[in-house]
C-alpha positions in Angstrom: 14.8 15.4 -17.0 14.4 14.6 -13.3 16.3 16.6 -10.8 18.7 14.7 -8.6 16.4 15.3 -5.6 13.3 14.1 -7.4 15.2 11.0 -8.7 16.4 10.2 -5.2 12.9 10.6 -3.8 11.3 8.5 -6.6 13.8 5.7 -6.0 13.1 5.9 -2.3 9.4 5.7 -3.0 10.0 2.6 -5.2 11.5 1.1 -2.0 8.6 2.1 0.2 6.1 0.5 -2.3 8.2 -2.6 -2.4 8.3 -2.8 1.4 4.6 -2.2 1.5 4.1 -5.3 -0.7 6.3 -7.4 1.5 4.7 -6.1 4.7 1.2 -7.0 3.4 2.5 -10.5 2.4 3.9 -11.0 5.9 0.5 -10.0 7.3 -1.2 -12.3 4.8 0.9 -15.2 6.0 0.2 -14.4 9.7 -3.5 -14.3 9.0 -3.4 -17.5 7.0 -1.6 -19.2 9.9 -4.3 -18.0 12.3 -7.1 -19.4 10.0 -8.2 -15.9 9.0 -8.7 -16.7 5.3 -10.7 -13.6 4.4 -8.1 -11.3 5.8 -5.3 -13.3 4.3 -6.9 -13.1 0.8 -7.5 -9.4 1.3 -3.9 -8.7 2.3 -2.5 -10.9 -0.5 -4.5 -8.9 -3.1 -3.3 -5.7 -1.5 0.3 -6.9 -1.6 -0.1 -7.4 -5.4 -1.5 -3.8 -5.7 1.5 -2.4 -3.8 3.8 -4.2 -6.2 2.0 -2.7 -9.1 2.4 0.7 -7.5 6.2 0.0 -7.3 6.3 -1.1 -10.9 4.4 2.0 -12.1 7.0 4.2 -10.4 9.8 2.1 -11.7 8.5 2.4 -15.3 8.0 6.2 -14.9 11.6 6.8 -13.8 13.0 4.7 -16.6 10.7 6.4 -19.1 12.2 9.8 -18.2 15.7 8.5 -19.2 16.8 8.2 -15.6 17.6 4.9 -13.8 15.2 3.3 -11.4 17.0 1.7 -8.6 15.4 -0.8 -6.2 17.0 -0.1 -2.8 17.6 -2.6 -0.1 14.2 -3.6 1.4 14.1 -4.1 5.2 12.5 -7.3 6.4 8.9 -6.6 7.6 7.6 -7.9 10.9 6.0 -11.3 10.8 4.3 -11.6 14.1 1.3 -9.6 15.3 -0.8 -9.4 18.4 -4.2 -9.7 16.8 -6.2 -8.9 13.7 -6.8 -5.5 15.3 -3.1 -5.0 15.4 -2.6 -6.1 11.8 -5.1 -3.6 10.5 -4.1 -0.8 12.9 -0.5 -1.2 11.5 -1.7 -1.2 7.9 -3.5 2.1 8.5 -0.4 3.5 10.3 1.7 2.4 7.4 -0.6 3.9 4.7 -0.5 7.2 6.6 3.3 7.1 6.5 3.2 6.4 2.7 0.8 9.3 2.2 3.3 11.6 3.9 6.1 10.3 1.6 3.9 10.9 -1.5 3.1 14.4 -0.3 6.8 15.1 0.3 7.6 13.9 -3.2 4.9 16.1 -4.7 6.2 19.1 -2.7 9.7 18.5 -4.0 8.5 18.3 -7.5 6.5 21.5 -7.2 9.5 23.3 -5.8 11.6 22.0 -8.8 8.7 23.0 -11.1 8.6 19.4 -12.4 5.0 19.6 -13.6 5.2 16.3 -15.5 6.1 14.4 -12.4 3.6 16.3 -10.3 1.0 15.2 -12.9 2.1 11.6 -12.7 2.0 11.6 -8.9 -1.6 12.8 -8.8 -2.7 9.2 -9.3 -0.7 8.3 -6.1 -2.2 11.2 -4.2 -5.8 10.0 -5.0 -4.8 6.4 -4.4 -3.4 7.2 -0.9 -6.7 8.9 0.0 -8.5 5.7 -1.0 -6.0 3.5 0.9 -6.4 5.4 4.1 -10.2 5.4 3.7 -10.2 1.7 3.1 -8.0 0.7 6.0 -9.7 3.1 8.3 -13.0 1.4 7.4 -11.5 -2.0 8.2 -10.2 -0.8 11.6 -13.7 0.7 12.3 -15.3 -2.6 11.2 -13.1 -4.7 13.5 -13.7 -2.3 16.4 -17.5 -2.3 15.7 -17.9 -6.1 15.4 -15.2 -6.9 17.9 -13.1 -10.1 17.9 -14.7 -11.9 20.8 -16.8 -15.0 20.3 -18.2 -14.9 16.7 -17.0 -11.4 16.0 -13.6 -12.4 14.7 -15.3 -14.8 12.3 -17.7 -12.1 11.1 -15.0 -9.5 10.7 -12.8 -11.9 8.8 -15.7 -12.8 6.5 -16.5 -9.1 5.8 -12.8 -8.4 5.0 -12.7 -11.5 2.7 -15.8 -10.1 0.9 -13.9 -6.9 0.4 -11.0 -8.9 -1.2 -13.5 -10.7 -3.5 -15.1 -7.3 -4.5 -11.6 -5.8 -5.2 -10.6 -8.9 -7.2 -13.7 -8.5 -9.5 -13.2 -4.7 -9.9 -11.3 -3.5 -13.0 -7.6 -3.2 -12.6 -6.4 0.3 -11.7 -3.1 2.1 -12.3 -1.6 0.0 -15.0 2.0 0.8 -15.6 2.6 3.9 -17.8 
């Protein structure tokens, strides 16, 4: 049985993951409108992954006999200064999500809810990967630059990352 605090935090995390998906869809649309097809494809794939993260949490809460609740989801921003801005904001957002996951794990440890701590270990590892991925994209954009052909090259590299992720085996299927 989940404690009231853990249930509240899990339901909040469901909202955070749902928002993440919407944020990355908004970024995908912005990139597409700017002709950045590689970045748009990458962010669309990432939006799908975030929705899977939400569904995995949703299923876990329901599997415990509690009720998963999707909270109101704020509208994400839809206008960005540049591709650098888009990926700097994705990294910032993933760091925020890591903090929320860590807070959730801390609460479960305090409640001695070892089952949920075990479940959340996948998210802990996933967030490490998310931060590494987006930090590498920010580094790539900074290294290549966005002047002259740099924007084309950066977008092409990011698109290749999307293609590689699309061909990788699916991770984190709902439990």
